[in-house]
All heavy atoms as TSV, in Angstrom:
chain	resi	resn	atom	element	x	y	z
A	1	MET	N	N	-10.700	-4.988	-7.088
A	1	MET	CA	C	-9.548	-4.640	-7.894
A	1	MET	C	C	-8.333	-4.469	-6.991
A	1	MET	O	O	-8.417	-3.850	-5.932
A	1	MET	CB	C	-9.825	-3.343	-8.645
A	1	MET	CG	C	-8.714	-2.947	-9.559
A	1	MET	SD	S	-9.266	-1.590	-10.607
A	1	MET	CE	C	-7.830	-0.602	-10.576
A	2	ILE	N	N	-7.219	-5.010	-7.405
A	2	ILE	CA	C	-5.980	-4.907	-6.641
A	2	ILE	C	C	-5.106	-3.824	-7.264
A	2	ILE	O	O	-4.929	-3.781	-8.481
A	2	ILE	CB	C	-5.226	-6.252	-6.622
A	2	ILE	CG1	C	-6.079	-7.302	-5.910
A	2	ILE	CG2	C	-3.875	-6.119	-5.956
A	2	ILE	CD1	C	-5.484	-8.682	-5.928
A	3	ALA	N	N	-4.579	-2.960	-6.423
A	3	ALA	CA	C	-3.711	-1.884	-6.903
A	3	ALA	C	C	-2.422	-2.455	-7.474
A	3	ALA	O	O	-1.962	-3.516	-7.053
A	3	ALA	CB	C	-3.390	-0.936	-5.752
A	4	PRO	N	N	-1.807	-1.768	-8.422
A	4	PRO	CA	C	-0.526	-2.235	-8.962
A	4	PRO	C	C	0.577	-2.129	-7.910
A	4	PRO	O	O	0.453	-1.381	-6.934
A	4	PRO	CB	C	-0.270	-1.290	-10.137
A	4	PRO	CG	C	-1.069	-0.069	-9.840
A	4	PRO	CD	C	-2.253	-0.536	-9.042
A	5	PHE	N	N	1.653	-2.858	-8.140
A	5	PHE	CA	C	2.776	-2.839	-7.195
A	5	PHE	C	C	3.253	-1.421	-6.908
A	5	PHE	O	O	3.613	-1.095	-5.795
A	5	PHE	CB	C	3.957	-3.647	-7.735
A	5	PHE	CG	C	3.794	-5.138	-7.644
A	5	PHE	CD1	C	4.332	-5.958	-8.609
A	5	PHE	CD2	C	3.125	-5.726	-6.589
A	5	PHE	CE1	C	4.202	-7.334	-8.539
A	5	PHE	CE2	C	2.985	-7.095	-6.495
A	5	PHE	CZ	C	3.533	-7.902	-7.485
A	6	ARG	N	N	3.276	-0.558	-7.903
A	6	ARG	CA	C	3.807	0.793	-7.701
A	6	ARG	C	C	2.978	1.619	-6.711
A	6	ARG	O	O	3.432	2.648	-6.234
A	6	ARG	CB	C	3.977	1.516	-9.030
A	6	ARG	CG	C	2.689	1.846	-9.723
A	6	ARG	CD	C	2.942	2.630	-11.014
A	6	ARG	NE	N	1.696	2.896	-11.686
A	6	ARG	CZ	C	1.210	2.187	-12.696
A	6	ARG	NH1	N	1.878	1.160	-13.162
A	6	ARG	NH2	N	0.068	2.508	-13.250
A	7	ALA	N	N	1.772	1.154	-6.408
A	7	ALA	CA	C	0.917	1.863	-5.454
A	7	ALA	C	C	1.239	1.495	-4.009
A	7	ALA	O	O	0.729	2.127	-3.097
A	7	ALA	CB	C	-0.551	1.560	-5.749
A	8	VAL	N	N	2.075	0.496	-3.803
A	8	VAL	CA	C	2.419	0.044	-2.451
A	8	VAL	C	C	3.694	0.757	-1.999
A	8	VAL	O	O	4.755	0.568	-2.599
A	8	VAL	CB	C	2.621	-1.486	-2.407
A	8	VAL	CG1	C	3.003	-1.937	-1.001
A	8	VAL	CG2	C	1.369	-2.201	-2.893
A	9	PRO	N	N	3.600	1.584	-0.955
A	9	PRO	CA	C	4.791	2.287	-0.473
A	9	PRO	C	C	5.892	1.306	-0.067
A	9	PRO	O	O	5.618	0.255	0.493
A	9	PRO	CB	C	4.293	3.055	0.755
A	9	PRO	CG	C	2.818	3.068	0.655
A	9	PRO	CD	C	2.425	1.875	-0.155
A	10	SER	N	N	7.105	1.635	-0.373
A	10	SER	CA	C	8.300	0.855	-0.004
A	10	SER	C	C	8.456	-0.439	-0.774
A	10	SER	O	O	9.369	-1.209	-0.490
A	10	SER	CB	C	8.322	0.548	1.495
A	10	SER	OG	O	8.283	1.741	2.236
A	11	LEU	N	N	7.568	-0.731	-1.719
A	11	LEU	CA	C	7.744	-1.935	-2.519
A	11	LEU	C	C	8.518	-1.528	-3.773
A	11	LEU	O	O	7.982	-0.943	-4.702
A	11	LEU	CB	C	6.391	-2.551	-2.915
A	11	LEU	CG	C	6.475	-3.987	-3.417
A	11	LEU	CD1	C	5.178	-4.704	-3.146
A	11	LEU	CD2	C	6.835	-4.080	-4.871
A	12	GLY	N	N	9.801	-1.836	-3.759
A	12	GLY	CA	C	10.676	-1.448	-4.851
A	12	GLY	C	C	10.619	-2.411	-6.024
A	12	GLY	O	O	9.982	-3.464	-5.970
A	13	LEU	N	N	11.307	-2.049	-7.064
A	13	LEU	CA	C	11.338	-2.831	-8.291
A	13	LEU	C	C	11.889	-4.237	-8.054
A	13	LEU	O	O	11.352	-5.213	-8.566
A	13	LEU	CB	C	12.164	-2.109	-9.360
A	13	LEU	CG	C	12.256	-2.786	-10.719
A	13	LEU	CD1	C	10.875	-2.957	-11.340
A	13	LEU	CD2	C	13.158	-1.985	-11.635
A	14	ASN	N	N	12.939	-4.346	-7.250
A	14	ASN	CA	C	13.529	-5.667	-6.999
A	14	ASN	C	C	12.554	-6.611	-6.300
A	14	ASN	O	O	12.455	-7.785	-6.658
A	14	ASN	CB	C	14.824	-5.554	-6.192
A	14	ASN	CG	C	15.960	-5.005	-7.010
A	14	ASN	OD1	O	15.965	-5.110	-8.232
A	14	ASN	ND2	N	16.923	-4.396	-6.352
A	15	VAL	N	N	11.840	-6.113	-5.303
A	15	VAL	CA	C	10.874	-6.948	-4.599
A	15	VAL	C	C	9.736	-7.326	-5.542
A	15	VAL	O	O	9.290	-8.477	-5.557
A	15	VAL	CB	C	10.333	-6.246	-3.328
A	15	VAL	CG1	C	9.223	-7.062	-2.684
A	15	VAL	CG2	C	11.454	-6.029	-2.334
A	16	ALA	N	N	9.280	-6.383	-6.339
A	16	ALA	CA	C	8.212	-6.673	-7.308
A	16	ALA	C	C	8.652	-7.785	-8.257
A	16	ALA	O	O	7.895	-8.718	-8.538
A	16	ALA	CB	C	7.841	-5.420	-8.085
A	17	LYS	N	N	9.881	-7.722	-8.736
A	17	LYS	CA	C	10.408	-8.761	-9.632
A	17	LYS	C	C	10.498	-10.106	-8.915
A	17	LYS	O	O	10.212	-11.146	-9.507
A	17	LYS	CB	C	11.784	-8.356	-10.167
A	17	LYS	CG	C	11.725	-7.273	-11.215
A	17	LYS	CD	C	13.125	-6.936	-11.712
A	17	LYS	CE	C	13.096	-5.861	-12.774
A	17	LYS	NZ	N	14.454	-5.529	-13.258
A	18	GLN	N	N	10.900	-10.085	-7.642
A	18	GLN	CA	C	11.004	-11.333	-6.871
A	18	GLN	C	C	9.623	-11.965	-6.678
A	18	GLN	O	O	9.486	-13.184	-6.748
A	18	GLN	CB	C	11.659	-11.072	-5.512
A	18	GLN	CG	C	13.129	-10.763	-5.623
A	18	GLN	CD	C	13.737	-10.293	-4.317
A	18	GLN	OE1	O	13.078	-9.672	-3.486
A	18	GLN	NE2	N	15.018	-10.568	-4.138
A	19	ILE	N	N	8.612	-11.149	-6.459
A	19	ILE	CA	C	7.251	-11.659	-6.302
A	19	ILE	C	C	6.781	-12.306	-7.597
A	19	ILE	O	O	6.248	-13.420	-7.592
A	19	ILE	CB	C	6.281	-10.539	-5.866
A	19	ILE	CG1	C	6.620	-10.066	-4.455
A	19	ILE	CG2	C	4.829	-11.018	-5.945
A	19	ILE	CD1	C	5.880	-8.810	-4.029
A	20	VAL	N	N	6.989	-11.612	-8.703
A	20	VAL	CA	C	6.571	-12.135	-10.008
A	20	VAL	C	C	7.306	-13.435	-10.325
A	20	VAL	O	O	6.714	-14.409	-10.787
A	20	VAL	CB	C	6.783	-11.075	-11.114
A	20	VAL	CG1	C	6.576	-11.670	-12.496
A	20	VAL	CG2	C	5.857	-9.890	-10.895
A	21	GLU	N	N	8.596	-13.474	-10.058
A	21	GLU	CA	C	9.392	-14.677	-10.326
A	21	GLU	C	C	8.929	-15.842	-9.459
A	21	GLU	O	O	8.767	-16.968	-9.935
A	21	GLU	CB	C	10.873	-14.382	-10.082
A	21	GLU	CG	C	11.810	-15.444	-10.585
A	21	GLU	CD	C	11.759	-15.662	-12.095
A	21	GLU	OE1	O	11.507	-14.705	-12.844
A	21	GLU	OE2	O	11.963	-16.822	-12.516
A	22	ALA	N	N	8.696	-15.593	-8.171
A	22	ALA	CA	C	8.250	-16.655	-7.259
A	22	ALA	C	C	6.875	-17.170	-7.643
A	22	ALA	O	O	6.579	-18.355	-7.484
A	22	ALA	CB	C	8.243	-16.129	-5.819
A	23	ARG	N	N	6.037	-16.302	-8.152
A	23	ARG	CA	C	4.679	-16.687	-8.544
A	23	ARG	C	C	4.681	-17.684	-9.696
A	23	ARG	O	O	3.746	-18.458	-9.865
A	23	ARG	CB	C	3.902	-15.421	-8.909
A	23	ARG	CG	C	2.430	-15.601	-9.039
A	23	ARG	CD	C	1.707	-14.311	-9.264
A	23	ARG	NE	N	2.251	-13.602	-10.407
A	23	ARG	CZ	C	2.094	-12.311	-10.644
A	23	ARG	NH1	N	1.408	-11.578	-9.806
A	23	ARG	NH2	N	2.617	-11.740	-11.701
A	24	LYS	N	N	5.759	-17.712	-10.463
A	24	LYS	CA	C	5.873	-18.669	-11.569
A	24	LYS	C	C	5.886	-20.113	-11.066
A	24	LYS	O	O	5.537	-21.020	-11.801
A	24	LYS	CB	C	7.135	-18.395	-12.391
A	24	LYS	CG	C	7.060	-17.111	-13.188
A	24	LYS	CD	C	8.354	-16.875	-13.945
A	24	LYS	CE	C	8.309	-15.559	-14.694
A	24	LYS	NZ	N	9.590	-15.282	-15.380
A	25	ASP	N	N	6.288	-20.309	-9.815
A	25	ASP	CA	C	6.333	-21.648	-9.214
A	25	ASP	C	C	4.985	-22.072	-8.640
A	25	ASP	O	O	4.871	-23.127	-8.038
A	25	ASP	CB	C	7.393	-21.710	-8.108
A	25	ASP	CG	C	8.797	-21.553	-8.656
A	25	ASP	OD1	O	9.036	-21.913	-9.828
A	25	ASP	OD2	O	9.661	-21.061	-7.908
A	26	GLY	N	N	3.986	-21.237	-8.798
A	26	GLY	CA	C	2.646	-21.540	-8.301
A	26	GLY	C	C	2.138	-20.431	-7.420
A	26	GLY	O	O	2.892	-19.556	-6.992
A	27	PRO	N	N	0.845	-20.457	-7.138
A	27	PRO	CA	C	0.268	-19.402	-6.300
A	27	PRO	C	C	0.818	-19.460	-4.881
A	27	PRO	O	O	1.256	-20.507	-4.416
A	27	PRO	CB	C	-1.231	-19.709	-6.320
A	27	PRO	CG	C	-1.350	-21.117	-6.753
A	27	PRO	CD	C	-0.134	-21.450	-7.560
A	28	PHE	N	N	0.803	-18.327	-4.231
A	28	PHE	CA	C	1.248	-18.271	-2.838
A	28	PHE	C	C	0.180	-18.907	-1.958
A	28	PHE	O	O	-1.006	-18.645	-2.115
A	28	PHE	CB	C	1.504	-16.820	-2.416
A	28	PHE	CG	C	2.634	-16.189	-3.179
A	28	PHE	CD1	C	2.392	-15.223	-4.131
A	28	PHE	CD2	C	3.942	-16.583	-2.957
A	28	PHE	CE1	C	3.421	-14.645	-4.845
A	28	PHE	CE2	C	4.994	-16.022	-3.671
A	28	PHE	CZ	C	4.731	-15.045	-4.610
A	29	LEU	N	N	0.614	-19.756	-1.046
A	29	LEU	CA	C	-0.297	-20.491	-0.179
A	29	LEU	C	C	-0.675	-19.720	1.074
A	29	LEU	O	O	-1.694	-19.998	1.691
A	29	LEU	CB	C	0.329	-21.826	0.218
A	29	LEU	CG	C	0.737	-22.734	-0.945
A	29	LEU	CD1	C	1.454	-23.966	-0.417
A	29	LEU	CD2	C	-0.468	-23.102	-1.781
A	30	SER	N	N	0.181	-18.768	1.454
A	30	SER	CA	C	-0.046	-18.021	2.687
A	30	SER	C	C	0.820	-16.769	2.672
A	30	SER	O	O	1.673	-16.593	1.801
A	30	SER	CB	C	0.334	-18.876	3.895
A	30	SER	OG	O	1.731	-19.117	3.890
A	31	LYS	N	N	0.623	-15.927	3.667
A	31	LYS	CA	C	1.473	-14.740	3.829
A	31	LYS	C	C	2.911	-15.167	4.127
A	31	LYS	O	O	3.860	-14.546	3.662
A	31	LYS	CB	C	0.924	-13.858	4.943
A	31	LYS	CG	C	-0.424	-13.269	4.599
A	31	LYS	CD	C	-1.061	-12.583	5.783
A	31	LYS	CE	C	-2.505	-12.236	5.460
A	31	LYS	NZ	N	-3.226	-11.737	6.620
A	32	GLU	N	N	3.028	-16.240	4.886
A	32	GLU	CA	C	4.352	-16.797	5.192
A	32	GLU	C	C	5.052	-17.223	3.901
A	32	GLU	O	O	6.240	-16.945	3.706
A	32	GLU	CB	C	4.186	-17.986	6.137
A	32	GLU	CG	C	5.457	-18.731	6.448
A	32	GLU	CD	C	5.191	-19.965	7.308
A	32	GLU	OE1	O	4.226	-20.713	7.031
A	32	GLU	OE2	O	5.958	-20.168	8.252
A	33	ASP	N	N	4.332	-17.870	3.016
A	33	ASP	CA	C	4.870	-18.309	1.729
A	33	ASP	C	C	5.292	-17.105	0.885
A	33	ASP	O	O	6.367	-17.100	0.273
A	33	ASP	CB	C	3.812	-19.145	0.997
A	33	ASP	CG	C	4.322	-19.825	-0.254
A	33	ASP	OD1	O	5.527	-20.179	-0.307
A	33	ASP	OD2	O	3.518	-20.019	-1.184
A	34	LEU	N	N	4.471	-16.071	0.852
A	34	LEU	CA	C	4.811	-14.846	0.116
A	34	LEU	C	C	6.079	-14.218	0.676
A	34	LEU	O	O	6.961	-13.801	-0.083
A	34	LEU	CB	C	3.641	-13.859	0.193
A	34	LEU	CG	C	3.871	-12.471	-0.399
A	34	LEU	CD1	C	4.202	-12.545	-1.884
A	34	LEU	CD2	C	2.661	-11.589	-0.168
A	35	ALA	N	N	6.188	-14.169	1.988
A	35	ALA	CA	C	7.376	-13.594	2.617
A	35	ALA	C	C	8.629	-14.395	2.275
A	35	ALA	O	O	9.668	-13.814	1.952
A	35	ALA	CB	C	7.190	-13.529	4.130
A	36	ASN	N	N	8.524	-15.715	2.316
A	36	ASN	CA	C	9.690	-16.564	2.063
A	36	ASN	C	C	10.072	-16.635	0.592
A	36	ASN	O	O	11.214	-16.385	0.227
A	36	ASN	CB	C	9.446	-17.979	2.597
A	36	ASN	CG	C	9.373	-18.030	4.096
A	36	ASN	OD1	O	9.937	-17.197	4.792
A	36	ASN	ND2	N	8.648	-18.992	4.621
A	37	ARG	N	N	9.130	-16.984	-0.248
A	37	ARG	CA	C	9.437	-17.143	-1.677
A	37	ARG	C	C	9.595	-15.815	-2.409
A	37	ARG	O	O	10.420	-15.694	-3.298
A	37	ARG	CB	C	8.342	-17.960	-2.360
A	37	ARG	CG	C	8.369	-19.411	-1.997
A	37	ARG	CD	C	7.353	-20.266	-2.733
A	37	ARG	NE	N	6.803	-19.696	-3.937
A	37	ARG	CZ	C	5.536	-19.830	-4.333
A	37	ARG	NH1	N	4.691	-20.520	-3.604
A	37	ARG	NH2	N	5.114	-19.283	-5.445
A	38	GLY	N	N	8.787	-14.817	-2.016
A	38	GLY	CA	C	8.823	-13.531	-2.695
A	38	GLY	C	C	9.771	-12.531	-2.063
A	38	GLY	O	O	9.940	-11.431	-2.557
A	39	LYS	N	N	10.387	-12.925	-0.948
A	39	LYS	CA	C	11.319	-12.052	-0.220
A	39	LYS	C	C	10.657	-10.727	0.168
A	39	LYS	O	O	11.219	-9.656	0.026
A	39	LYS	CB	C	12.577	-11.773	-1.052
A	39	LYS	CG	C	13.264	-13.004	-1.604
A	39	LYS	CD	C	13.892	-13.832	-0.512
A	39	LYS	CE	C	14.736	-14.937	-1.083
A	39	LYS	NZ	N	14.160	-16.244	-0.991
A	40	VAL	N	N	9.417	-10.825	0.671
A	40	VAL	CA	C	8.642	-9.652	1.053
A	40	VAL	C	C	8.787	-9.433	2.558
A	40	VAL	O	O	8.630	-10.370	3.342
A	40	VAL	CB	C	7.151	-9.833	0.668
A	40	VAL	CG1	C	6.326	-8.640	1.102
A	40	VAL	CG2	C	7.025	-10.066	-0.826
A	41	SER	N	N	9.053	-8.204	2.953
A	41	SER	CA	C	9.269	-7.892	4.370
A	41	SER	C	C	7.971	-7.968	5.161
A	41	SER	O	O	6.867	-7.857	4.614
A	41	SER	CB	C	9.861	-6.486	4.515
A	41	SER	OG	O	8.877	-5.503	4.213
A	42	LYS	N	N	8.120	-8.112	6.463
A	42	LYS	CA	C	6.974	-8.153	7.370
A	42	LYS	C	C	6.171	-6.851	7.262
A	42	LYS	O	O	4.945	-6.858	7.290
A	42	LYS	CB	C	7.457	-8.376	8.803
A	42	LYS	CG	C	6.349	-8.447	9.816
A	42	LYS	CD	C	6.889	-8.682	11.216
A	42	LYS	CE	C	5.758	-8.714	12.222
A	42	LYS	NZ	N	6.219	-8.935	13.581
A	43	THR	N	N	6.865	-5.734	7.131
A	43	THR	CA	C	6.206	-4.435	7.003
A	43	THR	C	C	5.317	-4.388	5.767
A	43	THR	O	O	4.176	-3.905	5.822
A	43	THR	CB	C	7.253	-3.304	6.939
A	43	THR	OG1	O	8.066	-3.360	8.109
A	43	THR	CG2	C	6.598	-1.941	6.837
A	44	LEU	N	N	5.818	-4.885	4.639
A	44	LEU	CA	C	5.019	-4.903	3.412
A	44	LEU	C	C	3.844	-5.868	3.526
A	44	LEU	O	O	2.749	-5.569	3.050
A	44	LEU	CB	C	5.886	-5.262	2.212
A	44	LEU	CG	C	6.769	-4.135	1.691
A	44	LEU	CD1	C	7.723	-4.656	0.616
A	44	LEU	CD2	C	5.937	-2.995	1.146
A	45	ILE	N	N	4.070	-7.016	4.154
A	45	ILE	CA	C	2.979	-7.976	4.367
A	45	ILE	C	C	1.875	-7.317	5.205
A	45	ILE	O	O	0.692	-7.419	4.878
A	45	ILE	CB	C	3.486	-9.257	5.067
A	45	ILE	CG1	C	4.488	-10.005	4.189
A	45	ILE	CG2	C	2.312	-10.155	5.485
A	45	ILE	CD1	C	3.929	-10.770	3.039
A	46	GLU	N	N	2.259	-6.622	6.269
A	46	GLU	CA	C	1.286	-5.936	7.127
A	46	GLU	C	C	0.533	-4.854	6.346
A	46	GLU	O	O	-0.688	-4.717	6.476
A	46	GLU	CB	C	1.979	-5.333	8.346
A	46	GLU	CG	C	2.423	-6.362	9.349
A	46	GLU	CD	C	3.245	-5.779	10.488
A	46	GLU	OE1	O	3.507	-4.551	10.494
A	46	GLU	OE2	O	3.624	-6.546	11.382
A	47	TYR	N	N	1.237	-4.078	5.539
A	47	TYR	CA	C	0.599	-3.027	4.753
A	47	TYR	C	C	-0.421	-3.637	3.784
A	47	TYR	O	O	-1.554	-3.174	3.683
A	47	TYR	CB	C	1.646	-2.211	3.978
A	47	TYR	CG	C	1.015	-1.164	3.097
A	47	TYR	CD1	C	0.696	0.089	3.600
A	47	TYR	CD2	C	0.706	-1.438	1.771
A	47	TYR	CE1	C	0.084	1.045	2.804
A	47	TYR	CE2	C	0.095	-0.488	0.965
A	47	TYR	CZ	C	-0.206	0.752	1.485
A	47	TYR	OH	O	-0.822	1.691	0.696
A	48	MET	N	N	-0.012	-4.689	3.085
A	48	MET	CA	C	-0.912	-5.312	2.116
A	48	MET	C	C	-2.108	-5.963	2.819
A	48	MET	O	O	-3.220	-5.932	2.307
A	48	MET	CB	C	-0.150	-6.309	1.246
A	48	MET	CG	C	0.809	-5.633	0.281
A	48	MET	SD	S	1.535	-6.743	-0.936
A	48	MET	CE	C	2.853	-7.467	0.013
A	49	THR	N	N	-1.882	-6.528	3.991
A	49	THR	CA	C	-2.975	-7.119	4.771
A	49	THR	C	C	-3.964	-6.036	5.209
A	49	THR	O	O	-5.177	-6.180	5.032
A	49	THR	CB	C	-2.424	-7.861	6.003
A	49	THR	OG1	O	-1.577	-8.927	5.565
A	49	THR	CG2	C	-3.549	-8.428	6.856
A	50	ASP	N	N	-3.434	-4.944	5.741
A	50	ASP	CA	C	-4.280	-3.848	6.214
A	50	ASP	C	C	-5.105	-3.223	5.094
A	50	ASP	O	O	-6.174	-2.656	5.342
A	50	ASP	CB	C	-3.434	-2.759	6.883
A	50	ASP	CG	C	-2.821	-3.204	8.201
A	50	ASP	OD1	O	-3.262	-4.239	8.753
A	50	ASP	OD2	O	-1.891	-2.514	8.671
A	51	ASN	N	N	-4.614	-3.312	3.865
A	51	ASN	CA	C	-5.301	-2.701	2.726
A	51	ASN	C	C	-6.068	-3.714	1.881
A	51	ASN	O	O	-6.461	-3.417	0.755
A	51	ASN	CB	C	-4.301	-1.919	1.889
A	51	ASN	CG	C	-3.892	-0.645	2.595
A	51	ASN	OD1	O	-4.614	0.336	2.584
A	51	ASN	ND2	N	-2.751	-0.678	3.262
A	52	GLY	N	N	-6.263	-4.923	2.413
A	52	GLY	CA	C	-7.110	-5.911	1.773
A	52	GLY	C	C	-6.512	-6.664	0.607
A	52	GLY	O	O	-7.194	-7.453	-0.030
A	53	VAL	N	N	-5.237	-6.456	0.336
A	53	VAL	CA	C	-4.599	-7.127	-0.799
A	53	VAL	C	C	-4.453	-8.623	-0.540
A	53	VAL	O	O	-4.580	-9.433	-1.453
A	53	VAL	CB	C	-3.216	-6.496	-1.101
A	53	VAL	CG1	C	-2.499	-7.232	-2.215
A	53	VAL	CG2	C	-3.379	-5.017	-1.437
A	54	LEU	N	N	-4.218	-8.997	0.705
A	54	LEU	CA	C	-3.962	-10.398	1.050
A	54	LEU	C	C	-5.115	-11.014	1.846
A	54	LEU	O	O	-4.920	-11.977	2.585
A	54	LEU	CB	C	-2.659	-10.501	1.863
A	54	LEU	CG	C	-1.428	-9.885	1.213
A	54	LEU	CD1	C	-0.236	-9.997	2.147
A	54	LEU	CD2	C	-1.132	-10.525	-0.130
A	55	LYS	N	N	-6.316	-10.504	1.677
A	55	LYS	CA	C	-7.437	-10.914	2.518
A	55	LYS	C	C	-7.778	-12.395	2.421
A	55	LYS	O	O	-8.304	-12.964	3.356
A	55	LYS	CB	C	-8.669	-10.079	2.210
A	55	LYS	CG	C	-9.209	-10.267	0.819
A	55	LYS	CD	C	-10.390	-9.370	0.563
A	55	LYS	CE	C	-10.807	-9.487	-0.891
A	55	LYS	NZ	N	-11.830	-8.544	-1.230
A	56	ASP	N	N	-7.467	-13.045	1.321
A	56	ASP	CA	C	-7.799	-14.463	1.161
A	56	ASP	C	C	-6.660	-15.402	1.543
A	56	ASP	O	O	-6.825	-16.615	1.487
A	56	ASP	CB	C	-8.229	-14.744	-0.280
A	56	ASP	CG	C	-9.525	-14.040	-0.639
A	56	ASP	OD1	O	-10.366	-13.844	0.262
A	56	ASP	OD2	O	-9.699	-13.687	-1.817
A	57	LEU	N	N	-5.510	-14.848	1.909
A	57	LEU	CA	C	-4.369	-15.686	2.276
A	57	LEU	C	C	-4.316	-15.909	3.782
A	57	LEU	O	O	-4.404	-14.955	4.553
A	57	LEU	CB	C	-3.054	-15.023	1.847
A	57	LEU	CG	C	-2.632	-15.150	0.400
A	57	LEU	CD1	C	-1.279	-14.465	0.188
A	57	LEU	CD2	C	-2.545	-16.584	-0.048
A	58	PRO	N	N	-4.152	-17.164	4.195
A	58	PRO	CA	C	-3.955	-17.410	5.633
A	58	PRO	C	C	-2.576	-16.893	6.049
A	58	PRO	O	O	-1.714	-16.636	5.205
A	58	PRO	CB	C	-4.034	-18.933	5.748
A	58	PRO	CG	C	-3.690	-19.448	4.398
A	58	PRO	CD	C	-4.142	-18.399	3.414
A	59	ASP	N	N	-2.359	-16.742	7.338
A	59	ASP	CA	C	-1.079	-16.239	7.834
A	59	ASP	C	C	0.064	-17.223	7.610
A	59	ASP	O	O	1.168	-16.824	7.278
A	59	ASP	CB	C	-1.164	-15.911	9.326
A	59	ASP	CG	C	-2.042	-14.692	9.586
A	59	ASP	OD1	O	-2.213	-13.863	8.669
A	59	ASP	OD2	O	-2.562	-14.578	10.708
A	60	GLU	N	N	-0.211	-18.516	7.809
A	60	GLU	CA	C	0.842	-19.532	7.741
A	60	GLU	C	C	0.474	-20.650	6.786
A	60	GLU	O	O	-0.698	-20.829	6.444
A	60	GLU	CB	C	1.086	-20.120	9.139
A	60	GLU	CG	C	1.558	-19.089	10.138
A	60	GLU	CD	C	1.716	-19.660	11.531
A	60	GLU	OE1	O	1.284	-20.806	11.786
A	60	GLU	OE2	O	2.275	-18.953	12.379
A	61	ASN	N	N	1.478	-21.417	6.388
A	61	ASN	CA	C	1.274	-22.542	5.485
A	61	ASN	C	C	0.527	-23.689	6.151
A	61	ASN	O	O	-0.143	-24.460	5.492
A	61	ASN	CB	C	2.613	-23.081	4.975
A	61	ASN	CG	C	3.303	-22.108	4.049
A	61	ASN	OD1	O	2.696	-21.175	3.534
A	61	ASN	ND2	N	4.586	-22.311	3.846
A	62	GLN	N	N	0.671	-23.810	7.458
A	62	GLN	CA	C	0.100	-24.941	8.176
A	62	GLN	C	C	-1.425	-24.912	8.127
A	62	GLN	O	O	-2.049	-23.904	8.435
A	62	GLN	CB	C	0.562	-24.920	9.628
A	62	GLN	CG	C	0.101	-26.114	10.415
A	62	GLN	CD	C	0.683	-26.102	11.821
A	62	GLN	OE1	O	1.433	-25.209	12.185
A	62	GLN	NE2	N	0.338	-27.083	12.607
A	63	LEU	N	N	-1.999	-26.023	7.743
A	63	LEU	CA	C	-3.451	-26.160	7.726
A	63	LEU	C	C	-3.916	-26.769	9.041
A	63	LEU	O	O	-3.222	-27.585	9.624
A	63	LEU	CB	C	-3.891	-27.080	6.588
A	63	LEU	CG	C	-3.677	-26.592	5.173
A	63	LEU	CD1	C	-4.060	-27.682	4.189
A	63	LEU	CD2	C	-4.486	-25.348	4.897
A	64	SER	N	N	-5.074	-26.380	9.460
A	64	SER	CA	C	-5.643	-27.028	10.635
A	64	SER	C	C	-6.698	-28.032	10.171
A	64	SER	O	O	-7.177	-27.981	9.053
A	64	SER	CB	C	-6.273	-25.994	11.566
A	64	SER	OG	O	-7.518	-25.563	11.057
A	65	LEU	N	N	-7.060	-28.907	11.047
A	65	LEU	CA	C	-8.103	-29.883	10.750
A	65	LEU	C	C	-9.397	-29.185	10.373
A	65	LEU	O	O	-10.127	-29.626	9.510
A	65	LEU	CB	C	-8.315	-30.796	11.967
A	65	LEU	CG	C	-9.398	-31.844	11.857
A	65	LEU	CD1	C	-9.094	-32.803	10.707
A	65	LEU	CD2	C	-9.525	-32.608	13.143
A	66	PHE	N	N	-9.666	-28.033	10.993
A	66	PHE	CA	C	-10.895	-27.294	10.723
A	66	PHE	C	C	-10.937	-26.687	9.338
A	66	PHE	O	O	-11.995	-26.442	8.801
A	66	PHE	CB	C	-11.116	-26.229	11.804
A	66	PHE	CG	C	-11.253	-26.819	13.165
A	66	PHE	CD1	C	-10.242	-26.718	14.099
A	66	PHE	CD2	C	-12.416	-27.501	13.521
A	66	PHE	CE1	C	-10.366	-27.267	15.357
A	66	PHE	CE2	C	-12.553	-28.062	14.777
A	66	PHE	CZ	C	-11.533	-27.948	15.700
A	67	ASP	N	N	-9.764	-26.435	8.739
A	67	ASP	CA	C	-9.717	-25.902	7.373
A	67	ASP	C	C	-10.235	-26.912	6.364
A	67	ASP	O	O	-10.654	-26.548	5.267
A	67	ASP	CB	C	-8.281	-25.514	6.983
A	67	ASP	CG	C	-7.780	-24.313	7.784
A	67	ASP	OD1	O	-8.622	-23.510	8.245
A	67	ASP	OD2	O	-6.564	-24.186	7.935
A	68	MET	N	N	-10.205	-28.183	6.712
A	68	MET	CA	C	-10.604	-29.257	5.792
A	68	MET	C	C	-12.090	-29.578	5.872
A	68	MET	O	O	-12.608	-30.316	5.065
A	68	MET	CB	C	-9.783	-30.504	6.083
A	68	MET	CG	C	-8.327	-30.325	5.815
A	68	MET	SD	S	-7.479	-31.869	6.137
A	68	MET	CE	C	-5.847	-31.279	6.472
A	69	LEU	N	N	-12.770	-29.059	6.875
A	69	LEU	CA	C	-14.199	-29.361	7.054
A	69	LEU	C	C	-15.077	-28.476	6.209
A	69	LEU	O	O	-14.842	-27.430	5.850
A	69	LEU	CB	C	-14.578	-29.216	8.532
A	69	LEU	CG	C	-13.846	-30.159	9.471
A	69	LEU	CD1	C	-14.238	-29.861	10.907
A	69	LEU	CD2	C	-14.164	-31.602	9.150
């Protein structure tokens, strides 16, 4: 279960709205994608990573050859 946005310290209403709006264009491909499209700060990305919210997202958009095997 993922905690609601209001449970994340420092994640304000504007950032939450930006995340929801960006998600309309498709799922986030990586933490980098979330930061860019959702306008999420590095601090928030680190907090969500440390708390398991982003455990399935790679750090960057770039795929390696090994990801395809």
